[in-house]
Every structure is written in C-alpha cells, then in structure tokens.
C-alpha positions as CSV (number, residue, x, y, z in Angstrom):
1,M,7.2,-19.5,-21.0
2,A,5.2,-21.9,-18.6
3,I,4.0,-25.3,-19.3
4,E,1.3,-25.4,-22.0
5,S,-2.3,-25.8,-20.4
6,A,-2.6,-28.9,-22.9
7,F,-0.4,-30.9,-20.7
8,R,-2.4,-30.0,-17.5
9,E,-4.6,-33.2,-17.4
10,L,-1.3,-35.4,-17.2
11,F,-0.6,-33.9,-13.9
12,S,-3.3,-35.5,-11.8
13,E,-1.5,-36.1,-8.4
14,T,-1.1,-33.6,-5.6
15,V,2.0,-32.9,-3.6
16,T,2.8,-30.3,-0.8
17,L,6.2,-28.7,-0.4
18,F,7.6,-27.1,2.8
19,A,10.7,-24.9,2.9
20,S,13.0,-25.3,5.6
21,S,13.2,-22.9,8.3
22,A,16.3,-23.9,10.3
23,Q,19.1,-26.5,10.6
24,D,20.2,-27.9,13.8
25,I,24.1,-28.6,14.6
26,Y,23.2,-32.4,13.5
27,G,22.2,-31.2,9.9
28,K,18.6,-32.0,10.9
29,Y,16.1,-29.5,9.2
30,T,12.9,-28.0,10.7
31,Y,10.2,-26.8,8.5
32,V,7.8,-23.9,8.7
33,A,4.2,-24.5,10.1
34,A,2.0,-27.0,8.0
35,S,-0.3,-24.2,6.9
36,A,2.7,-22.7,5.0
37,G,3.0,-25.5,2.7
38,V,2.6,-25.0,-1.1
39,T,0.5,-27.5,-2.7
40,A,1.1,-28.3,-6.5
41,S,-0.3,-30.4,-9.4
42,A,2.2,-33.2,-10.2
43,H,2.9,-36.4,-12.3
44,L,4.7,-39.3,-10.5
45,S,7.1,-41.5,-12.3
46,S,8.8,-44.8,-10.8
47,E,12.4,-45.0,-12.1
48,R,15.2,-46.6,-10.2
49,E,18.7,-45.3,-10.7
50,L,22.0,-45.1,-9.0
51,L,23.3,-41.4,-8.8
52,R,25.7,-39.0,-6.8
53,D,24.2,-36.7,-4.4
54,P,25.8,-33.2,-4.2
55,D,28.2,-34.4,-1.4
56,G,29.2,-37.2,-3.9
57,R,27.6,-40.1,-2.2
58,E,25.8,-42.9,-4.3
59,V,22.1,-42.6,-3.6
60,V,19.3,-44.5,-5.2
61,Q,16.9,-42.7,-7.0
62,T,13.4,-44.2,-6.9
63,G,11.3,-41.8,-9.0
64,K,10.8,-38.4,-10.3
65,V,8.1,-35.8,-9.5
66,Y,7.0,-33.5,-12.3
67,L,5.5,-30.3,-11.0
68,Y,3.1,-28.4,-13.3
69,G,5.0,-25.1,-13.3
70,V,8.2,-23.4,-12.1
71,F,8.8,-23.8,-8.4
72,T,11.7,-22.6,-6.1
73,V,12.5,-26.0,-4.5
74,D,15.9,-27.5,-3.4
75,E,17.0,-30.6,-1.5
76,T,16.4,-28.8,1.9
77,Y,12.5,-28.8,1.1
78,K,10.2,-31.4,2.5
79,L,8.2,-33.1,0.0
80,V,4.9,-34.6,1.2
81,L,3.0,-37.0,-1.5
82,A,-0.7,-37.4,-1.4
83,D,-0.6,-40.5,0.5
84,G,1.4,-38.7,3.4
85,T,4.7,-40.1,2.6
86,E,7.7,-38.0,2.8
87,P,10.6,-39.2,0.2
88,P,13.7,-37.4,0.4
89,I,14.6,-35.1,-2.3
90,I,18.1,-35.9,-3.6
91,G,18.0,-33.2,-6.8
92,V,16.2,-30.7,-8.5
93,D,15.9,-29.9,-12.1
94,Q,14.2,-26.9,-14.1
95,P,14.1,-27.9,-17.9
96,Y,14.2,-24.8,-20.2
97,D,12.9,-24.2,-23.6
98,Q,13.6,-21.3,-25.9
99,N,11.5,-19.0,-23.5
100,G,12.8,-19.9,-20.1
101,P,12.0,-22.4,-17.4
102,H,9.3,-24.7,-18.5
103,H,8.5,-26.9,-15.4
104,T,10.1,-28.4,-12.4
105,V,11.5,-32.1,-11.8
106,I,12.2,-33.3,-8.2
107,R,14.3,-36.5,-8.0
108,I,13.3,-38.6,-5.1
109,G,15.2,-41.3,-3.2
110,E,14.3,-44.2,-1.2
111,M,11.9,-44.0,1.9
112,K,13.5,-44.0,5.4
113,R,12.4,-46.8,7.3
C-alpha cells in the first residue's frame, strides 16, 4: 500500500532523480539526459550520523530524503535537490507496512567540495 494521502502536505520539497547509464574504468558514473530525470515530492531532514557504506568505509550521513511514494533508487543514482545541490546517496531504505512497501528513504552524505 502506498503512503496515505493525508501525509502529502508534509512532502513540500521537490527532488529530481537520475538513473546512471554507464560507469567508466575509474568508477565514475554518467547519467541519462536531464530530460529523463524523475521528479518526486520529498521531505528533507538533517541528521548527522556515522555509518558504514556498502564497501565497509565509514561515512558521515548528513540527512535523509523521504520520498512520497515508492521509487526504484540505489546508490548509483544522482539526486538533485531543489536548490541544485547534488548530495551523494549513501543508502536507500523502503519501509514496509502490512501491505508492502510504504515510501522511500534516501540517506545522503556530505557534499563534495
């Protein structure tokens, strides 16, 4: 079951997600054209926490992006916030209720300088 419509007003931000189309020999991803991005309603939350990424390295989580609905997203995607910043995705969660996936949570890391 999707998230209840009563929660819609809490998702006042907008983010855009771009799927990766290729990876070069150095591990850098390229992304599909800008017109192919998926826009989603979101709620942003700032939360600093020390975590381990899928490779076992310690990373600093600086926040979470709660997406209104269920989206297919992973760490290879590019996330663009409404202000144009592109925080790295360090993890994705999909909480479940008794009826299945409920919404999508993207854990983001520190911005690269």
